[in-house]
C-alpha positions in Angstrom: 0.1 -0.2 -0.1 1.1 3.6 -0.3 0.6 6.2 2.2 0.6 10.2 2.2 4.2 11.3 2.1 5.3 15.2 1.8 8.1 17.6 2.9 7.7 19.2 6.5 8.0 22.4 7.9 10.0 23.3 11.1 7.2 23.2 13.3 7.1 19.7 12.7 10.6 19.1 13.8 9.6 17.3 17.3 7.7 14.6 15.4 10.0 14.1 12.9 12.8 13.7 15.4 10.8 11.6 17.5 10.3 9.1 14.5 14.4 9.0 14.2 14.6 8.5 17.8 12.6 5.6 17.8 13.8 3.8 14.7 17.5 4.3 16.0 17.0 3.7 19.6 18.7 6.9 21.1 17.7 9.8 22.9 18.8 13.2 21.9 19.6 15.9 24.2 17.8 19.2 23.5 20.7 21.2 22.6 21.9 18.2 20.1 18.4 18.2 18.7 18.6 22.1 18.0 22.1 21.3 16.3 20.7 18.9 14.0 17.6 21.0 13.2 19.6 23.8 12.2 21.5 21.6 10.0 18.2 20.6 8.3 17.1 21.6 4.8 13.1 21.3 5.6 12.2 21.7 1.8 14.6 18.5 0.9 13.0 16.3 4.1 10.2 13.7 3.4 7.8 12.4 5.8 5.2 9.2 5.3 1.6 9.3 7.4 -0.7 6.6 8.6 -3.5 8.8 9.0 -2.3 11.9 11.6 1.0 9.5 12.6 4.4 10.1 11.1 5.7 6.7 10.6 8.7 7.3 8.3 11.2 10.3 7.6 14.3 10.9 5.5 16.2 13.9 4.3 18.7 15.2 2.1 21.8 17.7 2.4 22.8 19.8 -0.7 26.6 19.1 -1.1 29.2 20.0 -3.4 31.1 16.6 -3.4 34.3 15.8 -4.8 34.4 13.0 -7.2 37.6 12.1 -9.8 38.7 15.3 -11.4 36.6 17.8 -9.5 33.1 18.3 -7.8 29.8 17.9 -8.3 26.4 18.5 -6.8 25.5 15.7 -4.8 22.3 14.5 -2.4 23.8 13.6 0.7 20.9 10.9 1.9 20.4 11.2 6.0 18.0 10.8 8.7 16.1 7.5 7.2 14.2 6.0 10.0 10.8 4.0 10.4 8.7 3.4 13.2 9.2 -0.1 14.0 5.5 -0.6 14.4 5.5 0.2 10.3 8.2 -2.0 9.3 7.7 -4.5 6.2 4.8 -2.3 4.5 6.6 -0.5 1.9 7.1 2.8 3.9 11.0 2.7 3.2 10.7 1.9 -0.5 8.1 4.4 -1.1 10.6 7.4 0.6 13.8 5.9 -1.2 11.8 6.1 -4.9 10.4 9.6 -4.0 13.7 10.7 -2.8 15.8 9.6 -6.0 13.1 11.3 -8.0 13.2 14.4 -5.8 17.0 14.2 -6.2 16.9 14.0 -10.2 14.6 16.9 -10.1 16.9 18.9 -8.2 19.7 18.3 -10.9 21.8 16.0 -8.8 23.4 13.3 -10.8 24.5 11.4 -7.8 23.2 10.4 -4.6 25.6 9.6 -1.4 24.9 8.3 2.1 26.3 6.3 5.3 24.5 3.2 5.6 23.5 2.2 9.5 22.9 -1.2 8.3 24.9 -2.4 5.2 22.0 -4.9 3.9 19.8 -2.0 3.4 20.4 0.3 0.4 21.9 -2.1 -2.2 18.4 -2.8 -3.4 17.6 0.7 -3.8 20.8 0.6 -6.0 23.4 2.3 -3.7 26.9 0.5 -4.0 29.7 0.5 -1.3 31.8 3.5 -2.9 34.3 3.9 -0.2 35.8 2.2 2.7 37.7 3.3 6.2 39.9 1.6 8.4 39.1 1.4 12.0 42.6 1.0 13.7 44.6 1.0 17.1 48.1 1.5 17.2 50.0 1.0 20.8 52.4 3.7 21.2 55.4 1.6 21.8 55.2 0.2 18.3 54.5 4.1 16.7 58.3 4.6 15.7 58.5 6.3 12.4 60.7 5.5 9.2 63.9 7.5 9.3 63.4 9.4 6.5 60.2 10.6 7.4 59.1 14.1 6.2 60.0 16.9 8.4 60.2 20.9 8.1 62.0 23.4 10.8 59.9 26.2 10.0 56.8 24.2 11.3 55.7 24.4 14.8 53.0 23.0 17.0 50.5 24.9 18.8 47.6 23.3 21.4 44.4 25.4 21.0 41.0 25.5 22.0 39.1 24.7 18.8 36.7 27.0 19.0 39.2 29.8 19.1 41.2 28.8 16.0 37.9 28.0 13.8 38.6 30.1 10.9 42.3 28.7 10.7 40.8 25.4 10.5 37.7 26.0 8.2 40.4 27.7 5.8 42.9 24.5 6.0 40.0 22.4 5.4 38.6 24.2 2.3 42.2 24.1 0.9 41.9 20.3 0.8 38.7 19.3 0.5 39.2 18.9 -3.3 42.1 16.3 -3.0 40.3 13.1 -2.1 36.9 11.9 -3.7 34.1 11.5 -1.3 34.9 14.9 0.6 32.6 17.5 1.1 32.3 21.1 1.7 31.1 22.0 5.2 28.5 24.8 5.9 28.8 26.9 8.9 26.1 24.4 10.6 28.1 21.6 9.6 31.3 23.0 11.4 29.1 24.1 14.3 28.3 20.4 14.5 32.1 19.1 14.1 33.4 21.5 17.0 30.3 21.1 19.2 32.0 19.8 22.8 28.7 19.7 25.2 28.7 16.7 27.7 26.7 14.7 25.3 29.1 14.8 22.4 31.8 13.6 24.9 30.9 9.7 25.5 32.7 9.6 28.5 36.0 11.0 26.8 37.4 14.7 27.5 36.3 18.0 26.2 37.4 17.9 22.6 41.2 19.2 22.0 43.1 20.7 19.2 46.4 20.6 17.9 47.7 23.1 15.1 50.8 22.6 12.8 51.3 26.2 11.6 54.3 28.4 10.2 54.8 32.0 9.7 52.0 31.8 6.9 49.5 30.4 9.1 47.8 26.5 9.7 49.0 23.8 7.6 47.6 21.0 9.2 45.1 20.5 12.1 44.3 17.7 14.8 40.9 17.2 16.5 41.1 14.2 19.2 39.7 13.8 22.7 41.1 11.4 25.4 40.1 8.9 27.5 42.2 9.0 31.4 43.0 5.9 32.1 45.4 4.2 35.2 46.1 0.4 35.7 45.8 -1.2 39.3 49.8 -0.2 39.6 48.7 3.7 39.1 50.4 3.4 35.8 48.9 5.8 33.2 46.9 3.6 30.6 44.8 6.4 28.5 43.4 6.6 25.1 43.7 8.8 22.2 40.6 9.3 20.3 41.4 11.1 17.0 38.3 12.9 15.4 39.9 14.4 12.5 43.6 14.9 11.2 43.9 17.3 7.9 47.1 18.7 6.7 48.2 20.3 3.4 51.4 18.8 2.9 53.5 15.8 4.1 55.7 17.4 6.8 52.6 18.7 8.3 50.9 15.2 8.2 53.9 13.5 9.9 54.5 16.2 12.7 50.8 16.0 13.7 51.1 12.0 13.7 54.0 12.3 15.6 52.5 14.7 18.3 49.2 12.5 18.6 51.3 9.3 19.1 53.6 10.8 21.4 51.3 12.2 23.8 51.9 11.7 27.4 49.7 9.5 29.7 48.5 7.7 26.6 49.3 4.2 25.5 47.1 3.7 22.5 45.7 5.9 19.5 42.0 5.2 18.2 41.1 6.4 14.6 38.9 6.1 11.7 41.0 6.7 8.7 41.1 6.2 4.4 42.6 2.8 3.8 45.5 4.7 1.9 46.0 6.7 5.0 49.9 8.1 4.9 50.5 6.9 8.8 50.8 3.3 7.3 54.1 4.2 5.2 55.4 6.2 8.0 55.6 3.6 10.5 59.1 1.9 10.7 56.5 -1.3 11.8 53.2 -1.1 9.9 51.9 -4.6 11.7 51.8 -2.4 14.9 48.8 -0.6 13.1 45.9 -3.1 14.3 43.0 -2.3 11.6 39.5 -3.2 11.1 37.9 -2.8 7.7 34.5 -1.6 7.2 32.3 0.3 4.5 32.2 4.0 4.6 30.4 6.1 2.0 27.6 4.6 -0.3 26.8 5.8 -3.7 23.8 6.0 -6.2 23.8 7.2 -9.8 20.8 9.1 -9.8 21.5 9.9 -13.8 23.9 7.5 -15.1 24.7 9.4 -18.3 25.3 12.8 -16.5 27.4 11.2 -13.7 29.3 9.0 -15.8 30.3 12.0 -18.0 30.7 14.6 -15.0 34.0 12.5 -13.7 37.5 12.1 -15.0 39.1 9.0 -16.1 42.6 7.6 -15.6 43.0 5.6 -19.0 41.0 5.6 -22.3 37.9 3.5 -22.5 35.1 2.9 -25.1 32.4 0.3 -23.8 28.7 -0.2 -24.2 27.2 -0.4 -20.6 23.8 -2.1 -20.1 22.5 -1.2 -16.9 19.9 -2.5 -14.9 17.9 -0.2 -12.5 14.4 -1.0 -11.7 14.1 2.1 -9.0 15.4 4.5 -11.4 13.8 3.7 -15.1 15.2 6.3 -16.8 18.6 4.7 -16.2 17.8 1.3 -17.5 19.4 0.4 -21.1 22.3 0.7 -22.9 24.5 3.6 -22.8 28.3 4.4 -24.5 30.8 5.4 -22.3 33.6 7.0 -24.6 36.3 8.6 -22.1 40.1 9.2 -21.9 42.2 11.4 -19.3 40.8 14.9 -21.1 37.2 14.2 -20.9 34.0 11.5 -21.4 30.6 11.6 -22.6 27.8 8.7 -22.2 25.5 8.6 -24.4 22.3 6.3 -25.5 23.3 3.2 -27.4 21.7 0.5 -29.7 25.0 -1.7 -29.5 25.2 -5.1 -28.0 26.5 -4.5 -24.5 29.9 -5.1 -23.6 29.0 -5.4 -19.9 25.8 -5.7 -18.3 25.8 -4.3 -14.6 23.2 -3.4 -11.7 23.5 0.3 -11.3 24.8 -0.4 -7.8 28.2 -1.8 -9.3 28.5 1.5 -11.1 27.9 3.6 -8.1 30.7 1.2 -5.9 33.0 2.1 -8.8 32.2 5.9 -8.8 34.6 7.5 -6.5 37.2 5.2 -7.6 37.7 2.4 -5.2 37.5 0.0 -8.0 35.4 -2.9 -7.3 33.9 -4.2 -10.7 36.3 -6.7 -10.9 35.5 -8.0 -7.5 32.0 -8.0 -8.5 32.7 -9.8 -11.7 34.5 -12.7 -9.7 31.6 -12.8 -7.6 29.2 -13.0 -10.4 27.6 -9.9 -9.6 28.0 -8.8 -13.3 28.2 -9.9 -16.8 31.0 -9.5 -19.3 30.2 -10.2 -23.1 33.4 -9.0 -24.4 36.2 -10.4 -22.4 38.4 -7.7 -20.8 35.7 -5.1 -20.8 35.4 -5.2 -17.1 39.0 -4.9 -16.4 39.2 -2.0 -19.2 36.0 0.0 -17.7 37.6 -0.5 -13.9 40.9 0.8 -14.7 39.5 3.5 -16.4 37.3 4.3 -13.3 40.0 4.1 -10.8 41.3 6.9 -8.9 44.1 7.9 -6.4 43.9 8.9 -3.6 41.0 6.5 -2.3 37.8 7.7 -1.5 36.9 8.8 1.9 34.1 11.2 3.1 35.6 11.5 6.7 32.6 12.7 8.6 29.0 11.2 9.1 26.3 13.1 7.7 
């Protein structure tokens, strides 16, 4: 069955927030709820109703997101929740289909999201487009290689994050285009990044900041919290939880990591970082980095032709792609992608296909993480011309690896 569905206005925020709190099983403190409300674009919300009861919600952020070769307007899907009383009734499917149609109407050829559960969004055409390392480094195993980069003009400074916000924002803006998946932050997103109320700490310290700077200004920063701990013999056993580390150059990156890893009264550092994190190359013994691997950003091509033509490619490719897409039927069919390192075009085709792919496979490869050959080996796509998948995978590959870096 179908239910009434529409955007909400600001006066309905308590109901919208209440659905999310029930769906996710959390209780949002009032100040945090107001922060999330300030981030919300109410004309991009959707709520599903069963009579007068709001039973499902979702929203979209209007992002400028980095993709291989540049930036695109991307619909950042967020705040997806359905009341447990209304699961298995098609509420989520109705919201996702309507939302994708709205994103298309807005002129955004790509949608992206963080998945609360990795089994949900593949059926709506999203593919796992980036991955993250969740790692721990014990301080005793954190020595650097002898030729780690250094710059004597750099100096470290401890600062209150709120006091140096302008410098942090400028540094982030200067590096946001360097890695696919990163997105520009509004004032409200920075308010959330630097929020430091008790509910944001989760039992850790207040938010702290280390700057790497020279006479020209900030060249990098690290945001972190510390969990103070002492063992039964009163020996310090603290943990440093890294929130962000951004740098404009290798020397600033190395200096910030060294300051994080050398912190007094701390024996281990925990972080979520990209799979090609430079620290791995800096460690003299990289086995000391104990890492777990998890999905990060999920991407959906809302308009296949516009999305594929808008990004850059690492090698020439000329391939006819048959796309399977039963959620966005305007994508279904055959498309000829012709691209090289100078540009690309993607147009409807009548030729026999070289490969047949679900649209989620293109989403998984879009940011450059190169999963097409893996999907072929798993039997998730079909190759009609030998070598076509490898050629497309090579062309769509990109370095550095994609990584968004902040849940939205």
